C-alpha positions as CSV (number, residue, x, y, z in Angstrom):
1,M,-87.9,-115.0,-68.4
2,P,-90.2,-112.8,-70.6
3,L,-88.3,-109.6,-70.0
4,E,-87.3,-107.4,-72.9
5,G,-84.2,-105.7,-71.6
6,T,-84.2,-103.2,-74.4
7,C,-81.2,-101.2,-73.3
8,E,-79.0,-104.3,-72.5
9,G,-78.2,-103.2,-69.0
10,Q,-77.4,-99.5,-69.7
11,M,-80.2,-98.2,-67.4
12,A,-81.8,-96.3,-70.4
13,C,-85.2,-98.0,-70.1
14,S,-87.2,-99.9,-67.5
15,T,-88.2,-102.9,-69.6
16,C,-86.4,-105.3,-67.1
17,H,-88.4,-104.0,-64.1
18,V,-89.0,-106.8,-61.6
19,I,-90.5,-106.9,-58.1
20,V,-88.2,-108.6,-55.7
21,G,-89.6,-110.7,-52.8
22,K,-89.6,-108.7,-49.6
23,E,-87.3,-111.2,-47.8
24,W,-84.7,-110.8,-50.6
25,Y,-84.9,-107.1,-51.2
26,A,-82.9,-106.3,-48.0
27,K,-80.1,-108.5,-49.3
28,L,-79.6,-106.4,-52.4
29,P,-77.3,-103.3,-52.5
30,D,-79.2,-100.0,-52.6
31,A,-80.3,-98.9,-56.0
32,S,-78.3,-96.1,-57.5
33,E,-79.9,-92.7,-58.1
34,D,-79.9,-93.4,-61.9
35,E,-81.8,-96.7,-61.2
36,E,-84.3,-95.0,-59.0
37,D,-84.9,-92.4,-61.7
38,M,-85.5,-95.1,-64.3
39,L,-87.8,-97.0,-61.9
40,D,-89.9,-93.8,-61.7
41,L,-90.9,-94.5,-65.3
42,A,-91.8,-98.2,-64.7
43,A,-95.4,-99.4,-64.7
44,D,-96.8,-101.2,-61.6
45,L,-94.0,-99.9,-59.3
46,H,-93.7,-101.4,-55.9
47,A,-91.6,-100.7,-52.8
48,T,-89.4,-103.6,-53.7
49,S,-89.1,-102.8,-57.4
50,R,-85.7,-103.1,-59.1
51,L,-84.2,-103.1,-62.6
52,S,-83.1,-106.8,-63.0
53,C,-80.1,-105.7,-65.1
54,Q,-78.7,-104.0,-62.0
55,I,-78.9,-107.1,-59.8
56,L,-75.5,-108.8,-59.6
57,L,-76.3,-112.5,-59.0
58,T,-74.1,-114.0,-56.3
59,E,-74.2,-117.2,-54.3
60,E,-75.8,-115.2,-51.5
61,L,-78.7,-114.5,-53.8
62,D,-79.2,-118.2,-54.8
63,G,-82.9,-118.8,-54.8
64,L,-83.8,-115.1,-55.3
65,E,-87.5,-114.7,-55.8
66,I,-88.8,-112.0,-58.1
67,R,-92.0,-111.5,-60.1
68,I,-92.6,-109.8,-63.3
69,P,-95.2,-106.9,-63.2
70,R,-98.5,-107.6,-64.9
71,E,-98.1,-104.6,-67.2
72,S,-94.8,-106.0,-68.5
73,H,-94.8,-107.1,-72.1
74,D,-91.9,-108.6,-74.0
75,M,-92.0,-107.1,-77.4
76,Q,-89.3,-109.5,-78.6
77,G,-91.7,-112.4,-78.0
78,S,-94.5,-110.9,-80.0
């Protein structure tokens, strides 16, 4: 996926911001306060926005649907 993930999962940026499908969002654990603070800095924020680095993929999440915000730009691919 064209996500930069600059901080490598340390919640020091919001470059891995994704929008989780509504039906999947409720299956995720609540975002931590640190994640919420970082999401406040993300462009194109939605009610179901999350930092993808904080989503632990499990069998229950097999088929998880997300989309990448329009304003996202992968600087590594440029």
